[in-house]
N, C-alpha and C positions, 0 to 999 in steps of 0.2 A: 596318205592313204588312211582311210577310216576303216577300222576293223569293227565288225558287228559281232558282238558276243551273243550267242544264242544259249538259252537255257532249255533244258528238257521240258517238254509240255507236261503239266501236272494234270492228272486225271482224278476226278472225284467220283466215288461211287455212292449213290444214295440208295439206301434200302428202305423201301416202304413196307411196312407191315400193316396189312389190312385186317381189321377185326370186324366181325359181323356186328351190325348195330340193329337192334330191334326197336322199331318205333311203334308205339301203341298210343291210341287216342287216350287222353288223360283220364277220361271217365266213361262210364257206360253211355250208350247212345240209344235210349229207348225212344220210340216215336211219341210225339205229343199226345196223339189219340190212337188207340187201338180199337178198331171197330170189328165186332165179331157177329156175323150174320147166321142165324139159325143153327147155332152150335151151343152145346151145353157148357163148354169150357174152352180156355185158350192157354197157351204156355207163354210166359214172359221170360226172356233170356237177357241177362246183364252182360254177357260176353265172357269169353274165356281169358285166363291169364292173370286174374287178380288174386291177391293173397286171401282176402276175406270178402264175404258177401253178407249183407244184413238187409232183408226185405222188411217193409212195413207190416207184413203179416207175421213176422217173427222167424221166418225161415232163413237159413244160412247157406243156401245152395246157389249155384249159378243160375238155375232155372226154377221157376215156380209155376204151378198150375192154378188158375183162378176161374171161378164160376159165377161171379157176380160183378155188376157194374160198379165202378168206383175208381178212385185214384190209388195207384200203387207206386211206391218209391223203393229204391234200392240204394244203399251206400256200400261202396266197395273200397278196399284199401290196396295200395300198391306202393311198395318201398317206403312205407311210413306216411304216405299221403292218403287222404280220404276224399272220395268223389261221390256225389249224389245225383241221381236223375229220377224222373217220375214219368208215368204215363197214365192217362185216363182211359180205362177200359169201358167200352160201351157195347153191351149185348143187345142186339136187335133181333127180335123174333117176330117175323111176319111171314105171311104166305099170300102170294099174289094169286088171285082167282079171277082172271079177267072174264068178262061176259063173252068175249070173242077171242080168237087166237091173237096173241100179241107177242111181238118180238121185242125184247129188251136188250139193247147193246151195252156192253160194259163201257163206262165212262160217259154215257149219254144220260140226260135227265129223263126221268120217268114222271109224267104228270098224271095224277089221278083225281077223280072227283067222287066223293062218297055221298050217297043219299043222306039227307038230314036225319032220317029215322035211325041210321046206324050208330049215331053218336061218335063217329069217326070224323076226323077233319080231312079236308082235301089239301093237296099240296104238291110240291115238287121234291123229288129225291134223286140225287145222282147215283146211278147204279154202278 
């Protein structure tokens, strides 16, 4: 006769401790080009959460206000690491004065022809 010896079942308890993990893009995400239409200034924002900010203008804040076309860069630091990004700001000041009523839809090209006497060029611009 075979005797089967049984052992008590062993149970293991695994405790998982969850800690919040904050994931942040490594550096600022400025757009490649910032177009500003018929405005006198725009605000550039490097994003929150960095230890330091250093703009090409000399300012050291998260956001800056600019009023002229050109390239603006920012270097930020986080945890001892430095990250840099830049954007080209283009101020576009124009006023459309069509000879007849014209509907311009966002995202559609607007084609214009200027009389040669105005000194302005003709062209296509996506609105």
